[in-house]
Each structure stands twice: as structure tokens, then as C-alpha cells.
N, C-alpha and C positions, 0 to 999 in steps of 0.2 A: 578884344583881339580879333574878332571876326573880320575877315577881309584884309587884314594887314600882313598875313603870312601867305606866301605863294608856294605852290607845289602841286603835283598831279592830283592830290586829293583835297585841295583847299576849298572845294565847293561843298564839302560834307561837314555836317555838325554831328558829333558823336558824344553820347553820354556813356560814361564809364562807371559802372556799378560793381566792378570786379575787385577781387583781392587775391592775395597769395601770389600765384605765378601764371597759371594757364590763361586766365582772363587778361591780366596785364600784358602778357606776351602778345595776345591777339590785338589789343588796343594800341600797343606800341607801334604796330605797322601803320596805323592810321595817323598817329601823332607825329611820327617821323617823316611822313610824306605830305604834311601840310594841313591835315584836317584840324578843325577846331574841336578839341577834346576837352570836356569838362569831367574831372574826376570827382565823384560824389562820395563823401566820407561822413562818418558819424561826427557830431559836434563835440563830443566829450570823450576823454580817456583814449586818445589816439595812440597812446603808448601800448595799450593792449591790442589795438587794431593792427599796428605794424610798427616796426622799428625804422622810423624815417631816416635815422642817421646811418643806417647800415649801407654798405656799398651796394648790396643787392637791391635795396629799395631805390637808392639814388639812380642806379642804372636802369631800372624798369620804368620809371614814371616821368622821365623827362618830356618836355614839350607839351605839358598839359596845364590846364587851369584847375584849381581846387575850390570846390564848394562844399562846405560842411552843412549837413542837412539831416535832421532826425526823421527818418522814414517811418518811425512808429507813431508819429504824431499826424493828425489830420492836416495841419498846416504844412508840414514837411511834404506829405504826399501830394497836396495841392500844388505846391511849388514845383515838385518833380513833374507833375502832369502838364504844367505850363511849359516846361522845357521839352517834354515829350511831343507837345504840339509842334514844336519847331525842329525837332531832331530828324536826322536821316537814319541814324543807327543808335541802338542801345545795346550794350553788351553787359551780360551778367553771368555770374557763376554760382548762384544760389542753388540749393537743393529744390526740387520741384515744389514740395510742400511749402517751403519758406517763400518762394516766389508768389505762390497763390495767395498766401496770407498778406503779403505786401501789396497786392493788386498789380503785380508786375508779370502776370501770366500773359501768354500770347493773345488769348481771346480779348482780354481787357485792353491791352495796348493797341491791338489791331483795330478794335472798334474806335478807340480814341484817335488814332492817326493811321489810316490805312496805308500810307506811304512808308511808314517806319519799317526798317529792317531790324529784327530782334536777333541778336546772337547769344546763344545759351551754351555754356560749357558746364558739364557735370562730371561726376566721377564715373557713372555707369550708364547714362542715358536718361531721357525724360520719362520713359515708360519701362515696364518690365519688373521682375522680382527684386532687382537691386537698385531701383531708381532712387529710393530715399536714403540709400547708404551714403555716408560721407566719403568723399574721394581723397586719395593721397597718392602721390606719384609712385612711391615704392610699392604700394599695394597693387597699383595697376601694372607695374613692371612684373610683379609676381603672377598675378592673375592672367596677364596677357602673354605669358610664356617667355618673356625676355630673360628673366633670371635663370631659367632652366638651360639656356644656351650660352650664358655668360660665365666666364671663369675657367679654371683648369679642369680637365676631366677628373671626375670623382671628388671634386672640391666641395660640392654642395652648392646651393643657389647663391648667386652673387649679383648685387645691384650694379648697374653701370654708374659711372662717376658724375653724370649730369641728370637732371630731372627730365628725362627724355619724353615721358608720357605727358607731363605738363606742357612742355615746350611745343611738342607736335600737335597736341590738342588745340593750343592757341593758334598755331600757324594754320591748321586745317580750318578752324573757325573763321579766321581772317580771310582765307581764300573763298570760303562759302559766302561770307558777307559781300565780298567784291563781286562774286557772281550774281548775288541777289540784287545788288545795286545796278549792275549792267542789265539784268532782266527787267528791273523797274523802269528803265528807260523805254522799254517796249510796252510794258503792261500798265505802268503807272501805279503799281501796287507792290508793297513790300512783302517780304517772306520771313518765316521763322527758320533761322539757320541753327542747326544743332550739331555739337560735337561732344565727345566725352573722352576722358583719359583712357578708358578701356578700349573704345573704338580706335583711338589714335595708336595705342600700343599694339593692338592686333594688326592694324594696317602696316605698322613699321616692321613687323616680322618679315614681310617681303618674301625673299627666296626661301627663308626658313619655313614659312607657312606653306609655300608651294611644294616644298619637299614632302609635307604631310598631305596636303590636299590633292596633289596630282600623283605623287610617287608612293604614298602610303608609308613614308618613312618618318619616324619620330626623331628629330635632331637632338643631339646632346651637346654637352660642353666640349669645345675644341681648343680652349685656351687661346694662345696667341696664333695658333694655326688657322688658316682659312678652312672652313668646314669641308669644302669640296675641291680645293686646288692645292697642288704641291709642286715646287716650293713657294709658299706664300705665307709670310708671318714674320716673327722676330728672330733675327739671327745675331749671334754674338760677334763682336769684333775685338781687336786688341785693345781698344780704348772705350769700350761700351757695348752698345747694341744698336741695331737699326732694323727697319722694315724693308723687306724685299718681296716683290710680287712678280713672279715669273709665270706668264700665261701663254699657253700654246707651245707647240713644238719648236717653232722658229726661235722664240725667246729661250727655250730650254737649251737648245744647241748653242746659242750665243753665250748663255750663262755658263755652261760647262767650259767653254773656251776661255772665258774671262777668269774663271777660278782655277784654270790650269788643269782641268780634268776633262778633256774632250772625250775620253773613253766612256764617261758616264752617259753621254748623249744617247748612245744606242745600246746601252746595257740592257740585258734581257729583263731586268727587274724594274727599270726606270724609263724605258724608251717611250712610253705613252703616258698621257695624263691619268688614265685609269690605273696603270701599273704603278705610277708614282704615288697615287692616293692609297693604293693597297699596301704599299711598302713604305708609307710615310715615315714611320719611326726609324727604320733602317737608313733611309735616305737622309733624313735630317741629322742623324748622328754623324754621318759622313760629312755633310755640309757644315755642321757646327765646327768640326775640327779644322776645316779649311778657312771659313770666314773669320774665325777668331785669330788667324795669323795676319789679317789685313786691318789697316786702320779704317775707321768709318769714312773718312774723307777720300782715301784712295779707292776704296771699293765703290763708293757713291759715284765718283767721277767716271770710273770704268763702266759701271752699269748704265748711267745716264747717257754716256757716249754711244751706247748700243741700243738706247731706247727702252731700257728695262726699268719699270717704275721702282723707286726706292726712296728712302728718306730717313732723317733722324727721328728719334723719339724724344720730343722736347718736353721739358717741364714748362709750366705756364709762363714763367719769366722769359724763357728762351723763345716761346712762341711770338711774343711781342717785340723781340729783338730781330726777328727774321725780316730781311729786306722785302720779301714778297708780301708778307702780311702788311707791312707799311705801304707798299705800292697799292694794295687793294683797299686801303682806307678803312681798315677795321677798327681803328681807334679815332674817336672824334672828341672835341673839347666843347664844353659848355661852361658858362660863367654862373657860378652860384653866389648869391649875395653874401653868404657867410663863409663859404669854403673857398671862394675864389675860383680859379680855373680848375675844372674837374674833368677827368678823362672817363669816357663811357664807351661801350661797344658800339661800333658803327653797324650799318645795315649790310647784309651779304648780297644785296641786289644792286646792280649798276644799270642805270637807264641812260641812253644816249642824250636825252633831252631834259633831264631833271636830276637833281641831287636831293638826298634827304635833308629835311629842314631841322637843323639843330638850333633852335632859337632860344631855348630856356632850360634851366636845370629843373629837377624835381621840385615842385612847389611845397611850401609849408602848408599844413592843414588849414583850409579856409582862407588861404592867401588872397583868393580872388572872389570871395563870397559877395562882398559889397558891389563890386563891378558887375558881376553876373546878374545879381538880383536887380540892380538898377537898369540893366538892359531889359528886364521884364517889366519895368515901370514902377518898382517899389521906391518909396520915399525914404529919406534918412530916418524919419520918425518910425516908419514901419520896420526898418532894419533894426533899429534900437530895441523895439518891442520884441521882435523875433529873437534877438540875441539875449534879451533879459529872460525870456521864457525857454531859452536853450533849444529853440527850434533850429537855429543856425549856429 
């Protein structure tokens, strides 16, 4: 496949030794934008490795070639090292000790191919007291503080509905790899790029972290209310509920006019942002009684006309029926040899001179093994021998 797919990253050859979610999320950025990505998987018992038929797996691993390889065998490791010699990037999410045992540590790989960029994603980092712990998204959400600020006040810790630590660790690692590739153009030398679920989750605390680091305030759960601004959150309507975000005094005054209560704009308890935050429960009780008399459509149209952010609270099916989501190209199709046309998530990035390369569905395990190994110069007889001995 090398050289047949065009895209902004089509000059890069990437080895994917990742599994579960954080690593595949990282590699997906390269696969979707044209890189030649080889996914390396165990040769046997792939049902225990991943459920290939799941929608999750099919969405994560499109645009890759699959090579099955036993990395515990000397022949398997030799083949991998031949691929390392050609590679621009290798991405893995093994624990540090496992990586060392497989000979995939930075020192070994850098000595073999000084131009290689190694991307490593772990649960807690490559060094430190937790380095060898197994990582899991919800564990990182808890240790990274997110579950303490999610949910209703007094509800107790709540996980968010997506694997945010996994996803952001993968995205941060992809960004780091791209920076290392850019720097390699200047230095000629690759780098070791590291990210972890814990680092990513702490970074994603953003303003909640700043409240502690700068103000000395420990944030708590605020439910559907914004932690520091009012009115901002979920408001009932006559036919459901919706999000409304009123920021600043100009919006506040316009909002009060729209809901038919201009007297609230200069009320002694609500006239400023600080006052509204201090009296949040009282103000929201008033607003709930007003907004629940309006339909979501009517209130949305009135607020949007005044430039006040608002919107529906969609279930997943409604998300993909939204015309703006369609306009943004967030659903793309790939052809699967067994499933036929298959819808997967698109990229949330738009480039003026390029589009994501959706050239193939998620491959079967080992679907491209023969072609890849023939590119390395192996004969049919050698392939048959390796397959007989379950190296591939």
C-alpha cells in the first residue's frame, strides 16, 4: 500500500503496537491522514485480544494494515526490528517493564533506528512510584480529580460518559509525535514522546485545577450548573430541557428581557455575576418557573436572535440527525468486505488543502501479513514456515 494513498501524512510509516483505546486513538490520527500504518497483533486467540466485530473496534482501527506476529519469539522480534529499521514512528502502550522485556524500550529502539519517533502511552508515566501499575480510564478519572467535580452536589463521585482520560492521552501523544517529527526535520534525530492517562486527566482539569493552584479553592460537584457562572446550565422547558449559557452583564440584561422579567436585571441580589453566583439557588428557582412555560424551540429562537448561547440536550441518535453535524462531516463511510458500507466517526479537524483518507475498513487479523512480509523480501516458503510455527 505504501505510496498509493495520498494525504498530509502519507510520507510517514507507522508501526502500531497499541491496544484498547488510548493508543489506537493516537494512531488513528496518522491512519486517517494518509500515513502507512501497520497494526501488529498476536497470531493466535485474537478473540481474547479484542472483539473485532464490535462497533468500537471497527471504528478505531480503520485505514490500517494488519500483521500478526508473535513478539515473544525470536523470529517475531527479528521481523519487527526489520520493520523498525524502515519506520518513522512506533506507538505502544505497554507497561514499562513489559516494554523492556520485549526489547521495545527507548534505548534499544533508538540505537537500532536513531530517526525513529517512539510514542509511549501508559497509565501513570514511565517513571515514578506508579509506573508499573496497569492503567484504566475510570481509575485515571478518579485519581485525576474529574470524578470529584462531576455529578450533582452531594451525589458522590461520578464518572463521565466517555473514556476521557484514554481519549485525551491518545490525542496528546499524537500531538507530541507530530512535534517530534517536525523537530526531526531540523535535527535528523527522533525522540521519545510520552503521555499517560493520569497526565492527560490532570491537564484536562483546566480551570478547575486553576481554582486550586491559583485561588486555593477545592472545587466540588456542581451538577448541571456551571461552577462559576449563573445562569449557565440545564433549564426546564414545557417540552423537555435545554442548555442556556448567559455570560456577562449585557447578556444578562438581554436574557431578562427575553424571559419577560426585565426587573431581575438590576435586582439587588442578581445585578452582578458575583451576586448571581452567591444567590444561584434562589435565582435558578425563579428562572425554572419561567423557562418551563416556554417551548425549547421558542426559547432557543429568542435567545439565539440575541446572541445568547443555548441548545438542545440530544440523545446520540439526535446528534447524528442534526444538520450542522452533517455539515461538519462527522460521519464517514468505509467499505467492509463482509459488512458492506459501514459508518464510522469522522475527524474533527478541517484542513483547507486536504481531507482525511478513509480508504479501508478495519482489517481482519493478519489480513496483510503476506504482503507486508513480502515487502521485506520473504519468500512464500519462508512465510509458510513462519505460519506453521505460529510466528505469524
